[in-house]
DSSP file (Angstrom, degrees, kcal/mol; ACC not computed):
  #  RESIDUE AA STRUCTURE BP1 BP2  ACC     N-H-->O    O-->H-N    N-H-->O    O-->H-N    TCO  KAPPA ALPHA  PHI   PSI    X-CA   Y-CA   Z-CA
    1    1 A M              0   0    0      0, 0.0     2,-0.4     0, 0.0     0, 0.0   0.000 360.0 360.0 360.0 134.2    8.8  -26.5   -4.7
    2    2 A S        -     0   0    0      2,-0.0     2,-0.5     0, 0.0     0, 0.0  -0.929 360.0-159.8-108.8 132.3    7.9  -25.3   -1.3
    3    3 A I        -     0   0    0     -2,-0.4     2,-0.5     2,-0.0     0, 0.0  -0.957   6.1-163.5-110.7 127.1    5.8  -22.0   -0.8
    4    4 A V        -     0   0    0     -2,-0.5     2,-0.4     2,-0.0    -2,-0.0  -0.947   0.5-162.0-114.5 130.4    5.9  -20.3    2.5
    5    5 A F        -     0   0    0     -2,-0.5     2,-0.4     2,-0.0    -2,-0.0  -0.878   7.0-173.5-107.9 142.0    3.3  -17.7    3.6
    6    6 A R        -     0   0    0     -2,-0.4     2,-0.5     2,-0.1    -2,-0.0  -0.999  11.0-151.7-135.0 139.0    3.8  -15.3    6.4
    7    7 A S        +     0   0    0     -2,-0.4    -2,-0.0     2,-0.0     0, 0.0  -0.882  27.5 149.5-109.4 137.1    1.4  -12.8    7.9
    8    8 A A        -     0   0    0     -2,-0.5    -2,-0.1     0, 0.0     2,-0.0  -0.958  46.2-103.2-160.4 142.4    2.6   -9.7    9.5
    9    9 A P        -     0   0    0      0, 0.0    53,-0.2     0, 0.0     3,-0.1  -0.374  19.6-153.7 -67.5 146.4    1.0   -6.1    9.9
   10   10 A I  S    S-     0   0    0      1,-0.3     2,-0.3    51,-0.1    52,-0.1   0.855  71.5 -11.3 -82.9 -38.3    2.4   -3.4    7.7
   11   11 A F        -     0   0    0     53,-0.1    -1,-0.3    42,-0.0     2,-0.2  -0.983  69.6-103.1-156.9 156.3    1.6   -0.5    9.9
   12   12 A R        -     0   0    0     -2,-0.3     0, 0.0     1,-0.1     0, 0.0  -0.563  60.8 -77.4 -78.0 150.6   -0.3    0.5   13.0
   13   13 A Q        -     0   0    0     -2,-0.2     2,-0.3     1,-0.1    -1,-0.1  -0.257  50.9-125.5 -54.4 134.5   -3.6    2.3   12.7
   14   14 A L        -     0   0    0      3,-0.6     3,-0.2     1,-0.1    -1,-0.1  -0.667   7.9-148.6 -87.9 130.5   -2.9    6.0   11.8
   15   15 A E  S    S+     0   0    0     -2,-0.3    -1,-0.1     1,-0.2    -2,-0.0   0.908  99.4  47.0 -57.9 -44.5   -4.6    8.6   14.1
   16   16 A T  S    S+     0   0    0      1,-0.3    -1,-0.2     2,-0.1    25,-0.1   0.705 128.5  23.8 -77.8 -20.0   -4.9   11.1   11.4
   17   17 A R        +     0   0    0     -3,-0.2    -3,-0.6     1,-0.1    -1,-0.3  -0.707  69.7 169.4-143.0  82.0   -6.4    8.6    8.9
   18   18 A P        +     0   0    0      0, 0.0     2,-0.5     0, 0.0    23,-0.2   0.747  55.4  81.0 -79.8 -18.6   -8.0    5.7   10.9
   19   19 A M  E     +A   40   0A   0     21,-2.8    21,-1.9    -6,-0.1     2,-0.4  -0.778  52.9 174.6 -88.1 123.6   -9.8    3.9    7.9
   20   20 A A  E     +A   39   0A   0     -2,-0.5     2,-0.3    19,-0.2    19,-0.2  -0.998  17.4 151.4-126.7 121.8   -7.5    1.7    5.8
   21   21 A H  E     +A   38   0A   0     17,-2.5    17,-2.3    -2,-0.4    -2,-0.0  -0.953  37.5  34.5-152.9 162.8   -9.4   -0.2    3.1
   22   22 A C  E     -     0   0A   0     -2,-0.3    -1,-0.2    15,-0.2     2,-0.1   0.931  68.6-166.5  51.0  63.1   -9.1   -1.9   -0.4
   23   23 A A  E     -     0   0A   0     14,-0.2     2,-0.3    -3,-0.1    14,-0.2  -0.323   9.7-167.4 -65.2 151.9   -5.5   -3.1   -0.2
   24   24 A T  E     -A   36   0A   0     12,-1.9    12,-2.1    -2,-0.1     2,-0.3  -0.971   1.6-162.5-141.6 151.4   -3.5   -4.3   -3.3
   25   25 A L  E     +A   35   0A   0     -2,-0.3     2,-0.3    10,-0.2    10,-0.2  -1.000   8.7 178.1-142.9 137.1   -0.2   -6.1   -3.3
   26   26 A V  E     -A   34   0A   0      8,-2.1     8,-2.5    -2,-0.3     2,-0.5  -0.982  27.8-127.9-138.4 148.3    2.3   -6.5   -6.1
   27   27 A E  E     -A   33   0A   0     -2,-0.3     6,-0.2     6,-0.2    56,-0.1  -0.866  30.4-142.3 -93.8 126.3    5.7   -8.2   -6.5
   28   28 A L    >   -     0   0    0      4,-3.4     3,-2.9    -2,-0.5    60,-0.1  -0.530  25.8-104.0 -91.0 160.1    8.3   -5.8   -8.0
   29   29 A P  T 3  S+     0   0    0      0, 0.0    -1,-0.1     0, 0.0    59,-0.0   0.802 120.4  58.3 -51.6 -31.0   11.0   -6.9  -10.5
   30   30 A D  T 3  S-     0   0    0      1,-0.1     3,-0.1     2,-0.1    -3,-0.0   0.460 121.9-104.0 -85.4   5.3   13.7   -6.7   -7.7
   31   31 A G  S <  S+     0   0    0     -3,-2.9     2,-0.1     1,-0.4    -1,-0.1   0.342  83.9 121.5  95.8  -7.3   11.8   -9.3   -5.5
   32   32 A S        -     0   0    0     24,-0.1    -4,-3.4    -5,-0.1    -1,-0.4  -0.392  57.5-126.6 -82.4 167.4   10.4   -6.7   -3.1
   33   33 A L  E     -AB  27  55A   0     22,-1.9    22,-2.7    -6,-0.2     2,-0.4  -0.887  13.8-158.1-116.1 145.8    6.7   -6.2   -2.5
   34   34 A M  E     -AB  26  54A   0     -8,-2.5    -8,-2.1    -2,-0.4     2,-0.4  -0.991   7.8-171.9-120.8 128.4    4.6   -3.1   -2.7
   35   35 A A  E     -AB  25  53A   0     18,-2.6    18,-2.1    -2,-0.4     2,-0.3  -0.956   4.8-179.7-116.0 138.5    1.3   -2.7   -0.9
   36   36 A A  E     +AB  24  52A   0    -12,-2.1   -12,-1.9    -2,-0.4     2,-0.3  -0.965   6.8 160.0-134.3 155.2   -1.1    0.2   -1.4
   37   37 A W  E     - B   0  51A   0     14,-2.1    14,-2.9    -2,-0.3     2,-0.4  -0.959  39.6 -98.9-160.2 166.9   -4.4    1.0    0.1
   38   38 A F  E     -AB  21  50A   0    -17,-2.3   -17,-2.5    -2,-0.3     2,-0.4  -0.807  37.2-174.1 -98.3 144.5   -6.7    4.0    0.7
   39   39 A A  E     +AB  20  49A   0     10,-2.5    10,-2.2    -2,-0.4     2,-0.3  -0.998  21.1 115.1-139.2 138.1   -6.7    5.8    4.0
   40   40 A G  E    S-A   19   0A   0    -21,-1.9   -21,-2.8    -2,-0.4     3,-0.1  -0.932  77.1 -66.7-173.0-168.6   -8.9    8.6    5.5
   41   41 A A  S    S-     0   0    0     -2,-0.3     2,-0.3     1,-0.2    -1,-0.1   0.881 115.6 -15.7 -70.0 -36.6  -11.4    9.4    8.1
   42   42 A F  S >  S-     0   0    0    -23,-0.1     3,-2.0   -24,-0.1    -1,-0.2  -0.930  87.5 -78.4-160.2 173.7  -13.9    7.1    6.3
   43   43 A E  T 3  S+     0   0    0      1,-0.3    34,-0.2    -2,-0.3   -22,-0.1   0.785 126.8  25.3 -63.2 -33.9  -14.3    5.5    3.0
   44   44 A T  T 3  S+     0   0    0     31,-0.1    31,-0.3    32,-0.1    -1,-0.3   0.207  89.7 141.3-110.5  18.7  -15.5    8.5    0.9
   45   45 A A    X   -     0   0    0     -3,-2.0     3,-1.5     1,-0.1    29,-0.1  -0.193  59.7-125.4 -57.1 145.7  -13.9   11.2    3.1
   46   46 A P  T 3  S+     0   0    0      0, 0.0    28,-0.8     0, 0.0    27,-0.4   0.575 109.5  60.6 -71.8  -8.2  -12.4   14.2    1.4
   47   47 A D  T 3  S+     0   0    0     26,-0.2    -8,-0.1    -5,-0.1    -2,-0.1   0.312  77.6 131.8 -93.1   5.9   -9.1   13.6    3.3
   48   48 A Q    <   +     0   0    0     -3,-1.5    23,-0.5    -8,-0.1     2,-0.3  -0.357  29.4 170.4 -60.5 134.1   -8.8   10.2    1.6
   49   49 A V  E     -B   39   0A   0    -10,-2.2   -10,-2.5    21,-0.1     2,-0.5  -0.843  36.7-110.1-132.9 172.4   -5.4    9.4    0.1
   50   50 A I  E     -BC  38  69A   0     19,-2.4    18,-2.8    -2,-0.3    19,-1.6  -0.947  37.7-169.6-104.5 127.3   -3.6    6.4   -1.4
   51   51 A M  E     -BC  37  67A   0    -14,-2.9   -14,-2.1    -2,-0.5     2,-0.3  -0.753   2.8-169.1-114.3 161.9   -0.8    5.2    0.9
   52   52 A A  E     -BC  36  66A   0     14,-1.6    14,-2.0    -2,-0.3     2,-0.3  -0.978  10.2-175.5-145.0 155.3    2.0    2.6    0.1
   53   53 A A  E     -B   35   0A   0    -18,-2.1   -18,-2.6    -2,-0.3     2,-0.4  -0.963  17.3-137.0-147.6 157.3    4.7    0.7    1.8
   54   54 A C  E     -B   34   0A   0     -2,-0.3     9,-2.9   -20,-0.2     2,-0.5  -0.936   4.8-144.3-120.2 138.6    7.4   -1.7    0.6
   55   55 A W  E     -BD  33  62A   0    -22,-2.7   -22,-1.9    -2,-0.4     7,-0.2  -0.897  16.3-152.7-102.1 124.9    8.7   -5.0    1.9
   56   56 A S  E  >> - D   0  61A   0      5,-1.9     4,-2.1    -2,-0.5     5,-0.7  -0.854  12.2-154.3 -99.7 129.8   12.3   -5.6    1.5
   57   57 A P  T  45S+     0   0    0      0, 0.0    -1,-0.1     0, 0.0   -26,-0.0   0.854  97.5  54.9 -62.6 -34.9   13.7   -9.2    1.2
   58   58 A E  T  45S+     0   0    0      1,-0.2    -3,-0.0     3,-0.1   -26,-0.0   0.924 120.2  27.4 -61.1 -52.3   17.0   -8.0    2.6
   59   59 A T  T  45S-     0   0    0      2,-0.2    -1,-0.2     0, 0.0     3,-0.1   0.622  92.0-138.1 -87.8 -18.3   15.6   -6.5    5.8
   60   60 A Q  T  <5 +     0   0    0     -4,-2.1     2,-0.3     1,-0.2    -2,-0.1   0.862  68.6 108.7  61.9  32.9   12.5   -8.7    6.1
   61   61 A A  E   <S-D   56   0A   0     -5,-0.7    -5,-1.9    -7,-0.0     2,-0.3  -0.983  70.4-117.8-144.7 152.6   10.7   -5.5    7.0
   62   62 A W  E     -D   55   0A   0     -2,-0.3    -7,-0.2    -7,-0.2    -9,-0.0  -0.652  32.0-122.2 -85.5 143.0    8.1   -3.1    5.7
   63   63 A S        -     0   0    0     -9,-2.9     3,-0.1    -2,-0.3    -1,-0.1  -0.358  43.9 -82.6 -70.3 164.1    9.0    0.6    5.1
   64   64 A P        -     0   0    0      0, 0.0   -10,-0.2     0, 0.0    -1,-0.1  -0.345  56.8-100.6 -57.7 146.8    6.9    3.2    6.9
   65   65 A P        -     0   0    0      0, 0.0     2,-0.3     0, 0.0   -12,-0.2  -0.438  45.1-174.3 -67.2 148.7    3.7    4.0    5.0
   66   66 A R  E     -C   52   0A   0    -14,-2.0   -14,-1.6    -3,-0.1     2,-0.4  -0.997  31.2-102.2-144.6 153.9    3.7    7.1    2.9
   67   67 A I  E     +C   51   0A   0     -2,-0.3   -16,-0.3   -16,-0.2     3,-0.1  -0.580  36.3 171.1 -79.1 129.7    1.2    9.0    0.9
   68   68 A V  E     +     0   0A   0    -18,-2.8     2,-0.3    -2,-0.4   -17,-0.2   0.582  69.9  28.7-109.6 -23.7    1.6    8.3   -2.9
   69   69 A V  E     +C   50   0A   0    -19,-1.6   -19,-2.4     2,-0.0    -1,-0.3  -0.982  64.0 165.7-145.4 128.8   -1.6   10.0   -4.2
   70   70 A E        -     0   0    0     -2,-0.3   -21,-0.1   -21,-0.2     5,-0.1  -0.938  11.3-178.2-147.1 121.0   -3.4   13.0   -2.7
   71   71 A V  B >   -E   74   0B   0      3,-0.5     3,-1.6   -23,-0.5   -23,-0.1  -0.955  40.1-114.6-117.7 101.9   -6.0   15.2   -4.3
   72   72 A P  T 3  S-     0   0    0      0, 0.0   -25,-0.1     0, 0.0     3,-0.1  -0.039  92.3  -0.7 -43.7 130.2   -7.0   17.9   -1.9
   73   73 A N  T 3  S+     0   0    0    -27,-0.4     2,-0.4     1,-0.1   -26,-0.2   0.752 114.7 100.7  63.0  27.7  -10.6   17.8   -0.7
   74   74 A R  B <  S-E   71   0B   0     -3,-1.6    -3,-0.5   -28,-0.8     2,-0.3  -0.981  71.3-127.2-145.3 130.3  -11.3   14.6   -2.9
   75   75 A A        -     0   0    0     -2,-0.4   -26,-0.1   -31,-0.3   -31,-0.1  -0.595  21.5-157.6 -71.2 136.4  -11.5   10.9   -2.2
   76   76 A V        -     0   0    0     -2,-0.3     2,-0.2     1,-0.3    -1,-0.1   0.612  26.3-135.1 -99.1 -13.2   -9.2    9.2   -4.6
   77   77 A G        -     0   0    0    -34,-0.2    -1,-0.3   -28,-0.1   -28,-0.0  -0.504  41.6 -24.9  98.0-167.3  -10.6    5.8   -4.8
   78   78 A Q        -     0   0    0     -2,-0.2     2,-0.2   -40,-0.1   -56,-0.1  -0.735  57.6-133.4 -99.1 133.8   -9.2    2.3   -4.7
   79   79 A P        -     0   0    0      0, 0.0     2,-0.3     0, 0.0   -41,-0.1  -0.511  18.1-174.5 -79.3 147.9   -5.6    1.5   -5.8
   80   80 A V        -     0   0    0     -2,-0.2     2,-0.4   -56,-0.1   -56,-0.1  -0.945   9.5-157.4-141.1 129.4   -4.6   -1.3   -8.1
   81   81 A L        +     0   0    0     -2,-0.3     2,-0.3   -45,-0.1   -56,-0.2  -0.871  15.1 172.4-107.8 133.2   -0.9   -2.1   -8.7
   82   82 A L        -     0   0    0      7,-0.5     2,-0.5    -2,-0.4   -56,-0.1  -0.984  25.1-139.5-139.3 143.3    0.3   -3.9  -11.8
   83   83 A V        -     0   0    0     -2,-0.3     6,-0.2   -56,-0.1     5,-0.1  -0.940  22.3-136.3-104.5 120.3    3.8   -4.5  -13.1
   84   84 A H    >   -     0   0    0      4,-2.9     3,-3.2    -2,-0.5     4,-0.0  -0.382  27.5-107.8 -67.3 150.7    4.2   -4.2  -16.9
   85   85 A P  T 3  S+     0   0    0      0, 0.0    -1,-0.1     0, 0.0    -2,-0.0   0.715 122.3  62.9 -53.1 -18.1    6.2   -6.9  -18.7
   86   86 A S  T 3  S-     0   0    0      2,-0.1     3,-0.1     1,-0.0    -2,-0.0   0.562 122.3-109.1 -79.9 -12.6    8.9   -4.1  -19.2
   87   87 A G  S <  S+     0   0    0     -3,-3.2     2,-0.3     1,-0.3    -1,-0.0   0.296  74.7 137.4 102.3  -9.6    9.2   -4.0  -15.4
   88   88 A E              0   0    0      1,-0.2    -4,-2.9    -5,-0.1    -1,-0.3  -0.533 360.0 360.0 -75.0 135.4    7.4   -0.6  -15.1
   89   89 A L              0   0    0     -2,-0.3    -7,-0.5    -6,-0.2    -1,-0.2   0.473 360.0 360.0 -73.7 360.0    4.9   -0.2  -12.2
């Protein structure tokens, strides 16, 4: 069995949330990948959100990053992604 690793940026640095930190990555049941990280002005900034992007095996590309968790005026912390044996994220 041969395993191939490839490195590629998921997104360019965002002007509105320049700090991106504490990434997590998981393979989804359909074979795609989901990456998530927190982003904000700085690590504990009140504008901090959790963002995510998905990699598609069909297109061999990452989706644009999008906010998946946002609590106004509160840093939300570090994401961790896990897939349950049922397939639920």
